[in-house]
C-alpha positions as CSV (number, residue, x, y, z in Angstrom):
1,M,-30.6,-3.7,6.1
2,K,-29.7,-7.2,7.1
3,N,-28.9,-8.1,3.4
4,Q,-26.7,-5.0,3.1
5,I,-24.7,-5.9,6.2
6,R,-24.3,-9.4,4.9
7,S,-23.2,-8.1,1.5
8,I,-20.7,-5.7,3.1
9,S,-19.3,-8.4,5.3
10,S,-18.8,-10.8,2.3
11,L,-17.0,-8.0,0.3
12,N,-14.9,-7.3,3.4
13,A,-13.8,-11.0,3.4
14,I,-13.1,-11.0,-0.4
15,N,-11.2,-7.8,-0.5
16,G,-9.7,-7.6,3.0
17,L,-9.5,-10.6,5.2
18,Y,-8.6,-13.3,2.7
19,P,-5.9,-11.2,1.0
20,L,-4.4,-10.3,4.4
21,L,-4.2,-13.9,5.4
22,R,-3.0,-15.3,2.0
23,R,-0.7,-12.5,0.8
24,P,0.8,-10.8,3.9
25,F,3.8,-9.7,1.8
26,A,1.5,-7.4,-0.1
27,L,0.7,-5.6,3.1
28,V,4.4,-5.3,3.8
29,A,4.9,-3.7,0.4
30,I,2.0,-1.3,0.8
31,L,3.2,-0.2,4.3
32,S,6.9,0.1,3.3
33,T,6.5,3.7,2.0
34,P,5.0,5.3,5.1
35,F,7.3,3.4,7.4
36,S,10.2,4.4,5.3
37,F,9.2,8.0,5.7
38,L,9.0,7.4,9.5
39,F,12.5,6.0,9.5
40,F,14.1,8.8,7.5
41,I,12.3,11.5,9.4
42,Y,13.5,10.0,12.6
43,L,17.0,9.6,11.2
44,F,17.4,13.2,10.1
45,G,15.0,14.9,12.5
46,G,15.5,13.0,15.7
47,P,13.0,11.6,18.2
48,S,11.1,14.8,18.4
49,K,9.8,14.2,14.8
50,I,8.4,10.8,15.5
51,L,5.0,12.1,16.3
52,I,4.6,14.2,13.1
53,A,5.9,11.3,11.1
54,S,3.4,8.9,12.7
55,L,0.5,11.3,12.0
56,G,1.6,11.5,8.4
57,G,1.8,7.7,8.3
58,L,-1.8,7.4,9.4
59,L,-3.0,9.7,6.6
60,F,-0.7,8.2,4.0
61,T,-1.9,4.7,4.8
62,I,-5.6,5.8,4.5
63,V,-4.8,7.4,1.1
64,N,-3.0,4.2,0.0
65,A,-6.1,2.2,1.0
66,A,-8.2,4.5,-1.2
67,T,-5.7,4.2,-4.0
68,M,-5.9,0.4,-3.8
69,L,-9.7,0.7,-4.1
70,Q,-9.2,2.1,-7.7
71,T,-7.2,-0.9,-8.7
72,D,-9.6,-3.4,-7.0
73,L,-12.7,-1.9,-8.6
74,L,-11.1,-2.0,-12.1
75,F,-9.9,-5.6,-11.5
76,Y,-13.3,-6.8,-10.4
77,K,-15.0,-4.9,-13.3
78,L,-12.6,-5.7,-16.2
79,D,-10.9,-8.9,-15.4
80,L,-13.4,-10.9,-13.3
81,K,-16.6,-9.2,-14.6
82,F,-17.7,-9.2,-11.0
83,Q,-19.0,-5.6,-10.9
84,Q,-21.3,-6.3,-13.8
85,M,-23.0,-9.0,-11.8
86,I,-23.3,-6.7,-8.8
87,A,-24.7,-3.9,-11.0
88,A,-27.4,-6.2,-12.2
89,S,-28.2,-7.3,-8.7
90,P,-30.2,-5.5,-5.9
91,I,-26.9,-4.5,-4.3
92,S,-26.5,-0.7,-4.7
93,P,-23.3,1.0,-5.9
94,M,-22.9,2.5,-2.4
95,T,-23.1,-0.9,-0.7
96,Y,-20.6,-2.4,-3.2
97,T,-18.1,0.5,-2.8
98,I,-18.4,0.5,1.0
99,G,-17.8,-3.3,1.1
100,L,-14.6,-3.1,-0.9
101,A,-13.4,0.1,0.7
102,T,-13.8,-1.2,4.2
103,G,-12.1,-4.4,3.0
104,N,-9.1,-2.3,2.2
105,I,-9.2,-0.7,5.6
106,L,-9.3,-4.2,7.1
107,F,-6.3,-5.1,4.9
108,T,-4.2,-2.1,6.1
109,L,-5.5,-2.2,9.7
110,P,-2.2,-3.6,11.1
111,G,-0.3,-0.5,9.8
112,L,-3.0,1.9,11.1
113,V,-2.9,0.2,14.5
114,I,0.9,0.5,14.7
115,F,0.9,4.2,13.7
116,M,-1.9,5.0,16.1
117,A,-0.1,3.1,18.9
118,I,3.0,5.2,18.3
119,V,1.0,8.5,18.3
120,I,-0.7,7.5,21.6
121,Y,2.6,6.4,23.2
122,V,4.5,9.6,22.2
123,S,1.8,12.2,22.7
124,H,0.0,10.6,25.8
125,I,-3.4,11.7,24.4
126,G,-6.7,10.7,26.0
127,V,-9.8,9.0,24.8
128,L,-11.4,12.1,23.3
129,Q,-8.4,12.9,21.2
130,I,-8.2,9.3,20.0
131,L,-11.9,9.4,19.0
132,A,-11.3,12.8,17.2
133,L,-8.3,11.3,15.3
134,S,-10.3,8.3,14.3
135,A,-13.2,10.5,13.1
136,T,-10.8,12.5,11.0
137,L,-9.4,9.4,9.4
138,L,-12.9,8.1,8.8
139,V,-13.8,11.3,6.8
140,T,-10.5,11.0,4.9
141,W,-11.4,7.4,4.0
142,I,-14.9,8.4,2.8
143,I,-13.5,11.3,0.6
144,F,-10.9,9.3,-1.2
145,S,-12.9,6.1,-1.4
146,M,-15.7,8.0,-3.2
147,F,-13.2,9.7,-5.5
148,S,-11.6,6.3,-6.3
149,F,-15.0,4.9,-7.1
150,L,-15.6,7.8,-9.5
151,V,-12.3,7.3,-11.2
152,S,-12.9,3.5,-11.5
153,T,-16.2,4.0,-13.3
154,R,-14.6,6.3,-15.9
155,V,-11.4,4.3,-16.7
156,R,-11.9,1.7,-19.4
157,E,-8.5,-0.1,-19.5
158,M,-6.8,-1.8,-16.6
159,R,-3.4,-0.6,-17.7
160,D,-4.6,3.0,-17.4
161,I,-5.2,2.8,-13.7
162,W,-1.6,2.1,-12.7
163,P,-0.2,5.6,-13.5
164,I,-3.4,7.2,-12.1
165,S,-3.1,5.3,-8.8
166,V,0.6,6.2,-8.5
167,M,-0.1,9.9,-9.1
168,F,-3.2,9.7,-6.8
169,S,-1.0,8.5,-4.0
170,I,1.8,11.1,-4.6
171,I,-0.5,14.1,-5.1
172,F,-2.7,13.4,-2.1
173,G,-0.4,11.4,0.2
174,V,3.1,12.9,-0.2
175,I,3.1,16.4,-1.6
176,P,0.5,18.0,0.7
177,P,1.8,19.3,4.1
178,I,1.3,16.0,5.9
179,Y,4.9,15.4,7.0
180,Y,5.8,19.0,7.3
181,P,4.0,22.3,8.5
182,I,2.1,24.2,5.9
183,S,3.7,27.4,7.1
184,I,7.0,26.7,5.4
185,L,5.3,26.9,2.0
186,P,5.2,30.1,0.1
187,Q,1.9,32.0,0.5
188,E,0.8,31.3,-3.1
189,V,1.5,27.6,-2.8
190,Q,-0.4,27.5,0.5
191,Y,-3.6,28.5,-1.4
192,V,-3.1,25.5,-3.7
193,A,-2.4,23.2,-0.7
194,Y,-5.7,24.2,0.9
195,M,-7.5,22.8,-2.1
196,V,-6.3,19.3,-1.2
197,P,-8.4,17.4,1.4
198,T,-5.4,15.8,3.1
199,T,-4.2,19.3,4.0
200,W,-7.2,19.9,6.1
201,A,-7.0,16.4,7.5
202,A,-3.4,17.0,8.5
203,L,-4.3,20.4,10.1
204,I,-7.0,18.7,12.1
205,L,-4.8,15.8,13.3
206,K,-2.0,18.2,14.3
207,G,-4.5,20.6,16.0
208,I,-5.9,17.7,18.1
209,I,-2.4,16.8,19.3
210,Y,-0.7,20.2,19.6
211,T,-3.2,23.0,20.1
212,G,-6.5,21.5,21.3
213,F,-10.0,21.2,20.0
214,S,-10.7,24.9,19.7
215,S,-8.2,25.2,16.8
216,I,-9.8,22.5,14.7
217,V,-13.4,23.9,14.5
218,F,-12.9,25.8,11.2
219,P,-10.8,23.0,9.5
220,S,-13.4,20.4,10.6
221,V,-16.2,22.4,9.0
222,V,-14.3,22.8,5.7
223,F,-13.3,19.1,5.8
224,V,-16.9,17.9,6.2
225,L,-18.1,20.3,3.5
226,E,-15.4,18.7,1.2
227,M,-16.7,15.3,2.0
228,I,-20.3,16.3,1.1
229,G,-19.1,17.9,-2.1
230,V,-17.2,14.8,-3.1
231,L,-20.2,12.6,-2.3
232,A,-22.4,14.8,-4.4
233,F,-19.9,15.0,-7.3
234,T,-19.5,11.2,-7.3
235,Y,-23.2,10.7,-7.3
236,K,-23.6,13.1,-10.2
237,F,-20.7,12.0,-12.5
238,S,-20.0,8.4,-11.7
239,D,-20.7,6.1,-14.6
240,W,-22.0,3.0,-12.7
241,K,-24.7,1.9,-15.1
242,N,-22.4,1.8,-18.1
243,N,-20.3,-0.7,-16.3
244,R,-23.0,-3.4,-16.6
245,T,-21.7,-4.5,-20.0
């Protein structure tokens, strides 16, 4: 356990702390999209829409962190040959992925803190609601980090990951009903939206703020089941061993 914690801490520094300190403009670039959404939603929707835009910003930033994980994993595997060394070491794929993924959370933490501060200031929520919001973001991070790991083990060329990462961010972070209510979608489209994990995450976040804990029981159960399914799917179909060479 001590060795795993040390490994995760080292990967945190490599993939999170050092890039944050040495390349702060990269953080600005990554956070520019969710804060742009916040600006335009405020501009056209008024102050009453700041809360929904901030909740969307929290989810979009988490999805962006997971999207970065795809690129990071491919870079370490193909360019630096670092993943091959890890695969040949006692460090497990789970420890390796958690270390890099939490590093990305550390890198995007300033944006998450700002969005969370806006949500708390605007909604005046209490400690229990903050904990529930944080737990939802944690499950979101787990789902998309595992999916990113799966994708990274299947892609063989660095240039192939760029369009995948962009589409990943759009499909899971922009198109789903994060910044708008799902009720405005046609019924047939709603069925499709319910297949996307961020839809359930958004329903939970909005339920915590607007309707209370009783409204998030069913979405929370579905969301946790999705997380378990993604973990099982990743374990079954990831191609970790073939990345040794």
